[in-house]
N, C-alpha and C positions, 0 to 999 in steps of 0.2 A: 504496501500499500507505499503510495509516497504523499508524502507530506501535500497538507492542504493549504488553502488560505483560510483564516480565522473569520466563521461570524463568531459575533461576541452576542448573539441576540439580544439584541436591547433596541428590534423597535415598535418603537410605543411605553421606551425609559428616557428616563433624565436625569442628569445627578442629580445628586440628594441636592447638590448646593453649590456659587459658586469656584470652590476651592477646585471640591471635586472634579470636577468640568475641565478647567483649566488643570491640572494635574492629568486628566486622563485623556485630554487633545497630544498635551505636551509630549508623554510617556509613551504613550498607546496609540491613538488616533495618526496623529502625524507622520509615523512609524507604516502603518497598517500595510500596505503594500509593500512593505521589504521582512513583514513578521508572514511567519508559515509555520500551523499547527506541526507538532508532533507527535502530540495525547493530547485527547481533551476527557473533561467526563460533568454530565451535569445534571444534578437532582431532577427527581422524579417530581418535585414539586413547583421545578422554573427559579428556584432559591439562591442557587450558586452552582458557578459552574468556574471548573478547575483547568488549566492550560500551562501544557508546557510548548514554549515554543522558539521559535530558533532566528535570531533580527538579524538580518541579512545587512541594516544600515549599517551595522557596528564594522562590518569589513573597512568602512570608506571612514573611519575615526582614531579613535589614540591607540597604536600597535600592543595590542593582548590585552584588551578588554571582553570580558564575558560577552561571550554569542549568546546565549539560553538566557530567556523569558519563565516566570511560573507566574503565572498572574490570575489572580484569584478574586472572581464577581460575585459580589450578592447586593441580591433583588429581594427591592419588595416591591411585592408582586399586586398589593393592595393600592399603598401610592403611587405604584408606575413609579420608581428611582434606581439606581443603584449607587455603590459605593463599591471601593473596589483597593488590593492589595497589590503589590508589584518587585521584582524586587529580582536586578538577574546574578545570574551567577557560571559557573563554569561548566558542569555536566550534568546533561539531562539527568543521574540518579538524586545529583544534590535538589532542582527543582525540585525533581518529585520526593523527593522528605521532606520540602520547604509543604509543600502540598499536602502534601498527610500530614504533618505536623497541624492544620488548617479542619480537618476531619474530613477529605481528599479516600478512599477506599483505596488504599495498594492495590492491588486487583485494576481498577478500574485507570489508571493513570498510568501504566506500564504503555512505552511502543508496542505500537501495532508490529508487525513482522514484517520485514521489509523498510521502514520505513529507520535511516538513515545507514550506518553500520553496525554490520552487528556484535557479541561479544565473541573474539578468539580464541577463550579457552574456557573454564573450570573457573582456575583464578579467576579470570574480570569479568563472570556471572555472579561466584557469593559475593566480591566486594562492592560488583551494584547494589546487590538487595541488600547491604551491612549499613553500607552507603543511607539508604529510600530507610532502610528504619533509625536508623542510629547516626540519620548526623546532625538532629540537636542536642548533640553533646560536646559537638566543635562550636567554633566562630570560625567564619570565613577572616585570615589573614589579610590574603592573597591570591594572585592568580594571574596565570596569562598561558593567550592563548593562538599557539603559533600558525595562522592557517595556511601557508603551503610550505613547499615540500621542504624538511618532514612533517609533520601534520601531525603534529603536537600540543599537550594539555596541561600542565603543571598547578598544583594549586599544593596554599600550604592551609595546615588547620591546627587550632592551639584548642587544647580538650579542657570544655568550661572547668572540666572538676580540679580545683586545686591543689588537688591531692595525689594526682596522676606523675608512676613515677616516668611515666615514658609521654609528658604533652603535646608534643611536635608533631606533625603529620607530613607528609609531604606525598601528594597521589603524581602518579606521572599514567596520561595519555597517551599513546600513540598509536595513531590510523595507519592501516596499509591500504592505501587507495588503490591496489591491483587487485585484490582477496577482498574486498572494501567490508574491512571490519577492526576490532581496535584492542587495542591489547591497554591492560586496567590495573596501575602495581601498586604498592604500598609502604613510605617504609619508614618509622621514628626517627625524633631524637629529643637526644633529655634536655636542647636548649633550642632559642631561636640562635642562635650563633652556630650552632652544626647545624641547621636544616637550612640557612643561607646559605653555610658556608658551599654544601650539598648545592645549592640551587646554583649558584651562581659558577662551579666549575663544569654541571652540566651547561650552560647553557654557555659555555668557554667553548661546548664540545668538547671538554676531557671527555677520559674515561670513570665516570662518576656513577658506580652500582647503586642504587638504593641500600640503607642497610635492611634488617628486618622486621616486616612491621613490629609495630606496636600491637602489646594485648589491647581487649577491644578498652572504650574507656566507661563508666558510669553516669546513670542520666544523673543530674547535679540542681535542683531552684537556683543557684546561685544566675545571676544576668546574666546577659552575651561581653564575652571577652572583648574592647575593644582591637582593636587594629594597630601593629607595629609603627611606632612614627615610622621609620627609614624601612620600606620592604624594599626589599630585593631587586636584584632588576633585569629584565626581560635580555634576548639577545640584541646587537647591535644592529642598527636598521641601515 
């Protein structure tokens, strides 16, 4: 199933206020011709719609920015108004996790067969499943999407649990455009400095294998961790 243009099911609806209308125009409507649906789910009562979108307009902007958008539309079917939440994320599994945390059933927001590249191996499938279910254990610190050969996405995460013995994670997704598959791997780091040292060595083209994955992080009620003030660099352009 190829990706499709989005139908936001908003005929007859208006934004709940001017601020929401302006934000929806700025973040969604202005780019709607560049958005393609990778997965979507709509509740039977019409009150909620969940989307995993690819934003093609990002490829013309700042190099490395996330190209996946998670969008949650919330409708008042009596007042015929809507609100929305959205966030850009580097990987579809992370967008799915964000939507699942907002009450979208996991099985309803999986990418249909034939959409995008497929997982190259069982390790990739298992890691994506864990990201979908445990993504709210982590804060996103930085990511870089390199959309020309070699096509790679790197993601730096920090566990929200401050007691985690290996709090920093790096995810590395590599796409094979010949086989139309992707391979996802994870490495654990004890410090931010160790994670960024690996990151910058990788993007310099050095042989920098990821360390062993860290153990699963525990869920926490602590607020999200803010991004580190000095993010790692991506490749030179």
